[in-house]
C-alpha positions in Angstrom: -54.9 31.9 219.7 -54.2 34.0 222.8 -52.4 31.5 225.1 -52.7 33.9 228.1 -56.4 33.6 227.9 -56.5 29.9 227.0 -54.5 28.7 230.1 -56.8 30.3 232.7 -59.8 28.9 230.9 -58.3 25.4 230.8 -57.6 25.6 234.5 -61.2 26.8 235.2 -62.5 23.9 233.1 -60.4 21.4 235.1 -61.7 22.9 238.4 -65.3 22.6 237.2 -64.7 19.0 236.2 -63.2 18.3 239.6 -66.2 19.8 241.3 -68.5 17.7 239.2 -66.6 14.6 240.2 -66.9 15.6 243.8 -70.7 15.6 243.4 -70.9 12.2 241.7 -72.5 9.6 243.9 -70.6 6.3 244.5 -71.5 2.9 245.8 -68.8 0.6 247.1 -69.7 -3.0 247.7 -68.0 -6.2 249.0 -65.6 -4.3 251.2 -64.3 -5.2 254.7 -65.2 -1.9 256.4 -63.3 -0.7 259.5 -65.2 2.2 261.0 -62.6 2.5 263.8 -65.3 3.6 266.3 -67.1 0.2 265.9 -66.4 -3.4 264.9 -65.6 -4.2 261.3 -68.3 -5.3 258.9 -68.4 -6.8 255.4 -70.8 -4.7 253.3 -71.3 -1.6 251.3 -70.8 2.2 251.5 -72.8 4.9 249.8 -71.1 8.3 249.1 -73.2 11.3 248.1 -72.3 14.9 247.8 -68.9 14.1 249.3 -70.4 12.6 252.4 -70.9 9.1 253.7 -74.7 8.6 253.0 -75.0 5.0 254.1 -73.1 2.0 255.4 -74.2 -1.5 256.1 -74.1 -5.2 255.3 -77.4 -5.2 253.4 -77.2 -1.7 251.8 -78.6 -1.6 248.3 -77.2 0.5 245.5 -79.5 3.3 244.4 -80.5 3.3 240.7 -78.1 5.1 238.4 -75.2 5.3 241.0 -71.7 4.3 239.9 -70.8 1.0 241.6 -67.3 0.0 242.6 -66.8 -3.6 243.5 -64.1 -3.7 246.2 -63.8 -7.5 246.0 -62.8 -8.0 249.6 -60.5 -5.0 249.9 -60.3 -3.3 253.3 -61.9 0.1 253.7 -60.3 2.4 256.4 -60.7 6.1 257.3 -57.9 8.2 255.9 -55.1 8.8 258.4 -54.4 12.1 260.0 -50.9 13.4 260.9 -51.3 15.7 263.9 -48.0 17.7 263.4 -46.2 18.4 260.2 -44.7 21.2 258.2 -46.4 19.9 255.0 -46.6 22.5 252.3 -44.3 24.9 254.1 -41.0 23.4 253.4 -39.7 21.5 250.3 -35.9 21.1 250.4 -34.3 21.7 253.8 -31.0 22.8 252.3 -32.6 25.4 250.0 -33.7 28.5 251.9 -36.0 29.7 249.2 -38.2 26.7 249.7 -38.6 27.3 253.5 -41.7 29.2 254.7 -42.3 27.8 258.1 -41.2 30.7 260.3 -40.8 34.5 260.7 -38.6 36.7 262.7 -39.7 37.7 266.2 -40.8 36.0 269.4 -44.5 36.5 269.1 -46.4 36.1 265.8 -49.9 34.8 266.7 -51.4 36.7 263.7 -49.5 34.6 261.2 -51.6 31.8 259.5 -49.9 28.8 258.0 -52.9 28.1 255.8 -52.1 30.9 253.4 -48.5 29.9 253.0 -49.2 26.2 252.0 -48.0 25.1 248.6 -50.7 22.8 247.2 -48.1 21.6 244.6 -45.6 20.3 247.1 -44.0 17.0 246.0 -44.3 15.7 249.6 -48.1 15.8 249.4 -48.7 13.0 246.9 -46.0 10.9 248.6 -47.9 11.1 251.9 -51.2 10.4 250.2 -49.8 7.2 248.6 -49.3 5.8 252.1 -52.9 6.5 253.3 -52.6 10.0 254.9 -55.5 12.2 253.8 -55.2 15.1 256.3 -52.5 16.8 258.3 -51.9 19.5 260.9 -49.3 21.9 259.4 -47.6 24.0 262.0 -45.4 27.1 262.0 -42.2 27.5 263.9 -40.5 30.4 265.6 -39.0 31.4 268.9 -42.0 31.3 271.2 -45.4 31.9 269.5 -44.9 31.0 265.8 -48.5 31.4 264.6 -51.7 29.5 263.8 -51.5 25.8 262.8 -54.0 24.6 260.1 -55.7 21.3 259.5 -55.8 20.6 255.8 -56.8 17.9 253.3 -54.0 16.6 251.1 -55.9 17.4 248.0 -57.0 20.6 246.3 -56.1 23.3 243.8 -55.6 26.0 246.4 -55.3 26.3 250.1 -59.0 27.3 250.3 -59.8 23.9 248.7 -57.6 22.1 251.1 -58.7 23.7 254.3 -60.5 21.6 257.0 -59.8 24.1 259.8 -58.0 27.3 258.8 -57.0 27.9 262.4 -56.8 24.6 264.4 -54.4 25.7 267.1 -51.9 28.4 268.2 -48.4 27.1 268.2 -46.2 27.8 271.3 -42.7 26.6 272.1 -42.7 26.7 275.9 -39.4 28.0 277.4 -37.3 25.3 279.0 -34.4 25.2 281.3 -31.8 22.9 279.9 -28.3 22.3 281.2 -27.1 20.9 277.9 -27.2 17.2 279.0 -28.6 14.2 277.2 -28.8 13.6 273.5 -30.7 16.8 272.8 -29.3 19.3 275.2 -29.8 22.5 273.2 -33.1 24.4 273.6 -34.7 27.7 273.0 -33.5 28.8 276.4 -30.0 29.1 275.1 -27.0 27.2 273.5 -26.0 24.0 275.2 -22.4 25.3 276.0 -23.8 28.3 278.0 -23.2 28.3 281.7 -26.1 27.3 283.9 -26.5 30.8 285.3 -26.7 32.2 281.7 -29.1 29.5 280.7 -31.3 30.2 283.7 -31.3 33.9 283.0 -32.5 33.4 279.5 -35.1 30.9 280.6 -36.5 33.3 283.2 -36.4 36.1 280.7 -38.4 34.1 278.1 -41.0 33.1 280.7 -41.3 36.8 281.8 -41.8 37.9 278.1 -44.4 35.2 277.6 -46.4 36.2 280.7 -46.2 39.8 279.7 -47.4 39.1 276.2 -50.5 37.3 277.6 -51.1 40.2 280.1 -51.0 42.7 277.2 -53.4 40.5 275.3 -55.8 40.5 278.2 -55.6 44.3 278.4 -56.4 44.5 274.7 -59.3 42.2 275.2 -60.8 44.3 277.9 -60.2 47.5 276.0 -61.9 46.2 272.9 -64.9 45.1 275.0 -65.2 48.6 276.4 -65.3 50.1 272.9 -63.4 53.3 273.6 -63.2 56.1 271.1 -60.3 55.9 268.8 -59.6 52.2 269.6 -57.0 50.8 267.2 -56.9 47.2 266.1 -53.7 45.3 266.8 -53.5 42.2 264.6 -51.3 40.3 267.1 -53.7 40.7 270.0 -56.7 40.1 267.7 -55.3 36.7 266.9 -55.0 36.0 270.6 -58.7 36.6 271.4 -59.9 33.1 270.5 -57.1 31.7 272.7 -58.1 33.8 275.6 -61.8 32.9 275.1 -60.8 29.2 275.1 -62.2 28.7 271.6 -58.7 28.0 270.1 -56.4 25.5 271.8 -52.7 26.2 272.1 -50.3 23.5 270.9 -47.5 23.7 273.5 -44.2 22.0 272.7 -42.9 20.5 275.9 -40.9 17.3 275.9 -39.7 16.7 279.5 -41.5 16.5 282.8 -40.4 19.9 284.1 -41.5 21.7 281.0 -44.8 19.8 281.0 -45.5 20.8 284.6 -44.6 24.4 283.8 -46.9 24.4 280.8 -49.8 23.0 282.9 -49.3 25.6 285.5 -49.2 28.3 282.9 -52.4 27.1 281.2 -54.3 27.1 284.4 -53.0 30.6 285.3 -54.0 32.0 281.9 -57.2 29.8 281.7 -56.4 28.5 278.2 -56.8 25.1 276.6 -53.6 23.3 275.7 -52.5 20.3 273.6 -49.0 19.1 274.5 -46.7 18.3 271.6 -43.5 16.3 271.3 -43.9 14.7 274.7 -41.0 12.4 275.4 -40.6 12.2 279.2 -44.0 12.9 281.0 -42.8 11.2 284.2 -45.2 11.9 287.1 -47.4 14.2 285.0 -49.4 11.4 283.5 -52.0 11.6 286.3 -52.4 15.4 285.7 -52.7 14.9 281.9 -55.6 12.5 282.5 -57.4 14.5 285.3 -57.1 17.7 283.4 -58.1 16.2 280.0 -55.0 17.4 278.3 -54.3 15.6 275.0 -50.9 14.7 273.7 -49.2 14.6 270.3 -46.4 12.1 270.3 -43.3 12.5 268.1 -41.6 9.8 266.2 -41.2 6.4 267.9 -38.2 5.7 265.7 -35.9 7.6 268.0 -33.2 7.2 270.7 -34.1 8.0 274.3 -33.5 11.6 275.4 -30.9 10.5 278.1 -28.1 8.1 277.6 -29.1 6.1 280.8 -32.8 5.9 279.8 -34.3 2.6 278.9 -33.6 1.9 275.2 -37.2 1.3 274.5 -38.7 4.3 276.2 -39.8 6.0 272.9 -41.5 2.7 271.9 -43.3 2.1 275.2 -44.5 5.6 275.8 -47.7 5.3 273.7 -48.9 2.3 275.7 -48.1 4.2 279.0 -50.4 7.0 277.8 -53.1 4.6 276.8 -53.0 2.7 280.1 -53.2 6.1 281.9 -56.3 7.1 279.9 -54.6 10.1 278.2 -56.0 11.0 274.7 -53.1 11.0 272.3 -52.3 11.0 268.6 -49.1 10.8 266.5 -47.3 13.5 264.6 -44.2 13.3 262.4 -43.2 16.9 262.8 -41.8 16.7 259.3 -42.7 17.0 255.7 -40.8 14.4 253.7 -41.4 11.6 256.2 -45.1 12.1 256.8 -45.4 8.9 254.8 -44.0 7.0 257.8 -46.9 8.0 260.1 -48.6 4.5 260.0 -45.3 2.8 260.9 -44.7 5.2 263.7 -48.0 3.9 265.2 -47.2 0.3 264.3 -43.8 0.5 266.2 -45.8 1.2 269.4 -47.9 -1.9 268.8 -44.8 -4.0 268.9 -44.2 -2.6 272.4 -47.6 -3.2 274.0 -50.0 -0.7 272.5 -53.2 -2.5 271.2 -53.4 -2.4 267.4 -56.9 -0.8 267.5 -55.6 2.0 269.7 -52.7 2.6 267.4 -55.1 2.9 264.5 -57.3 5.3 266.5 -54.2 7.4 267.2 -53.9 8.2 263.5 -57.6 8.6 262.8 -60.4 9.3 265.3 -58.2 10.4 268.2 -56.6 13.1 266.1 -60.0 14.2 264.9 -61.2 14.5 268.5 -58.1 16.5 269.6 -58.6 19.0 266.8 -62.4 19.2 267.2 -63.4 17.8 263.9 -64.6 14.3 264.9 -68.0 15.2 263.3 -66.3 15.5 259.9 -63.4 13.1 259.7 -61.5 10.3 261.5 -63.9 7.4 261.2 -66.3 5.7 258.8 -69.7 7.0 259.9 -72.8 8.3 258.2 -72.8 12.0 257.7 -69.0 12.4 257.8 -66.9 13.4 254.9 -66.0 10.5 252.6 -62.3 10.5 253.5 -61.2 6.8 253.2 -58.7 4.4 251.7 -59.1 1.0 250.1 -56.2 -1.4 251.0 -55.2 -5.0 250.6 -54.6 -5.3 254.4 -53.8 -3.5 257.6 -52.5 0.0 256.7 -50.1 -0.1 259.7 -48.2 -2.9 258.0 -45.3 -2.1 255.7 -46.4 -4.7 253.1 -49.9 -3.3 252.8 -50.6 -1.4 249.6 -53.0 1.5 249.3 -55.1 0.7 246.3 -57.4 3.7 246.2 -58.0 6.9 248.1 -61.0 9.2 248.4 -61.1 12.7 249.9 -64.5 14.3 250.2 -65.9 11.5 248.0 -63.5 12.2 245.1 -60.9 9.7 244.1 -57.4 11.0 244.4 -54.6 10.0 242.1 -51.9 8.1 244.1 -49.2 8.7 241.5 -46.2 10.6 243.0 -42.5 11.3 242.3 -41.5 7.9 243.7 -43.9 5.9 241.5 -42.9 7.9 238.4 -39.2 7.2 239.0 -40.0 3.6 239.7 -41.8 3.1 236.4 -39.2 5.2 234.6 -36.3 3.0 235.6 -38.3 -0.2 235.5 -38.8 0.4 231.8 -35.2 1.5 231.1 -33.9 0.0 227.8 
């Protein structure tokens, strides 16, 4: 037998079987359903064609539909990590497994979606803790490329894509004197003199402004349709940003950088989402009034400055909530995406209402990335992305019993569980 022909045929057959499973209707009964956008109910859920077709306390199972008795299990929407490098990096110490960045200051044409490795070992580990979708972001000097929103299940990146281009990633230039626990920055090394650091900072701001100006000129030139017009992939990628169709994820941690980013966004008339916010200071009012959402980094962290309050990373989510700022959580990692629910839970211990913490890893993230009509809550017409648990998914003792993405049950086995069973059964 020709094995070269057999292997592709086997893979095709498996893909066809997976598609057939996606299309199979499913009826889940006796579950405690947590829609997130409404109060919990004990009832049933109908899944058809990968979508939630019905939900209610008195919902009846259609004839011939597979019935799953949840027996009092809790049903939650799958969680969303709003900032990762999932699928782009595998082993940090092995350069060949890193594909998160490219050379150059401005690479808006680069798309992370096409570089994602669907077979990454980090993906099933994250799924096992209830995460069904992530934003995966590029890195780089200033504009690293386009972030993608993906499902954590699929044979290829096309299967996994929720939004192939969810945001443009921009690391905003910052002026840092090298103080605090994280003194180094893209403006220059922490040991550089202040004058040298300031010079680099001003140079990067100038280059960023010039790049946007050149993109505007390209936009106007393309609209005029001159003879001999040549397409430039970098500036083509900027057109959705300039038209406010694509948001810009701006990395800005401290108050000064946040203020600069807001001023820049208004000058360029672009939509922004602030990422890795640590010290918003007096900008909270501006974030609320200008409807600028925020992606918070890990709460398991030390304060930026040695004389800051020890609990400032823990209390910041509640400060944003009380200020009315829309926010979500991101791990900005790959191997520790599994800790996303505990990142939210840590904020609950310091004042954030539990329901708001749950929203920050579900519907809030969906709203920030413009996919609230598809994922983020348990509502009729949305994709059937949900988990069945034995308790609150933000609690460390809670076990994820089953997971469904687009109505198809996903295997929760991963490297950790395989090693656990291997050594558990050791002679």
